[in-house]
N, C-alpha and C positions, 0 to 999 in steps of 0.2 A: 579852224585851219584853213581851210575852202569856204568862202561865203558865196553860196547859190551856184548858177551854172557860169560858164568860161562865156566872156564877152565877144561880141564880133571879131574885135582885133585878134584874141587868142584863136580864134577858128582861121583867119585869115593867115596868120604867122603858119600855122600848122599847116595849113593848103601848100605853101610857100616851100615849106622844108619838103613836103612829101614831094612836089614837082621837081623840087631841086635832088632829090634822091632819084626818084623812079625816074621822071623824065615823061613827056606826056605822050610817046610812043607807047610806053611800055602800060601807062594808067590808059589809053584809048584802048589798046589789048586787052587789058583786063576788063574795060568795060562792056566791050563788044562779048566777050567770053560767057560775063555773068548775063549779060542779056538772052543771048544763044541758050544759055542755062535755063533762065526763067521761062523761054518762049517752049523747051522741051518738055518742063516739067507740066505746063499749062497744058500742052497737046496730049501728055500722059494721061494726065486726069480725065480731062474731056473725053479720050477714048475709052478710059476705064468706064465710067459713068454711061458711056453710050453701049456698050458691051454688058454690063449691067441690067441696062433697059432692057434689051434684046433678050437675054437670057430669062429673066423673071416671067411666071407663068401668071395668066391672069389674075387667077386666085391671088397670086402674093403681091399684085399691085395695088390691092387693097389694103388697109391697116387689119389684121385681125382676120383676113379673109384666107388665108392658107389653112385653118384648122377647120373649114368648113365639111370638107369632104370625107373627113376622116371618119373610121368607122371607131364605135366606141372599144374600148378594151374591156376584157373578162372584169375587172375588178372594178371599173365604173358598173358595170351590169347589177353586181353583188350590192355594190352601195346603195344603189337604188331599190333595193327591197324585192328584187323580181327573182 
């Protein structure tokens, strides 16, 4: 049915049809909106990472370091044979 991907001519015809239907102002506005949304997303991700880094304790900063200062449970004391 379809052999491979579309050629460059298919994409150019599709582009002309899209521009004719929507117009350049609407396409430019949609591009601006999309760019602003991506920028806001990146800013939110960066702020989330910075907040997570600020709230992490020093022991959590190292891999596996958060369980160093925990007291042993009663079950682990019996498992050691004490």
